[in-house]
N, C-alpha and C positions, 0 to 999 in steps of 0.2 A: 451751752449747747442750745441750738435753735430748735424750734418745734419740728421743722422739717428734718433736721439731722436725727432727732430722737425718733421720729416716725420711721425713717429709713433704717435706723439701727434696730428697732423693734421688729420690723417686718423681716429684715435680714436674719435676725437671730431665730425667728420661728421658721423661716425658709430653710436655713441650714440644718436645723434640728429635724425638720420633716424630710429633707433630702436623704438623710441617713437611712430612711426606711425604703427608699426606692433606688435600686442600683441602676447605673448607667453603663451601657456597653459601647455605644457609638454616639457621634455628634447629633444625629437626628433625634435620638431619644432625649437628649438634653433639652431641646426646645419644647418637646412634648411635655417633659417633666415640669419645666418652668410654667407652661400654660396651665397645668393642673395644680401645681403647688402654690404658685403666687397668690391666687385668691384665698387659699386655705391659710397661708401665712398672714395675709392681711386681716382675715377674720379673727385669727388667734390674737393678733396684736390689738385689734379693736376690743376684744373681750378683756384682755389684760388692762387696757386703759380704762375701760368701763368699770372694772373692779376697783381700780385706784380711785376713780371718781366717786364711787359709792362710799368708799372708806373716808374720803375727804369730806363729802357732804354730811356724813354721820358724825364726824368729829365735832366735839364741842368748840374747838378752836379752829373754825373754818378759815383756811388760808386761801384767800381769794386769788392770790398770785399763782399758787399751785393748781387750783381748780381751773383757772383760765389757761394755764400752760397745758394741762391735760386735755381740755376741750379743743385747743388749737392743734395738739398732736393728733387727736381723733380726726379733725378735718384734713390734716396733711396725709394721714394714712389713707383716707378715702380717695385722695387725689392721686396717689401713687398708681 
């Protein structure tokens, strides 16, 4: 999986979970919901990746490849 694919997957998972909290009745509300929820989903994904990085940095066996992957996922999330 590429860093971009992982970024999209993470944001989508947080977006879908958050959407369950906001009901939609017609098409106009869908675009409004997206405008509101997309930044929230991105922030949640960034927090999750940040937590993973924290664990990786604190690990006695620092895996540089995993750390680099997470850093690049963070960059891709911000680009979405």
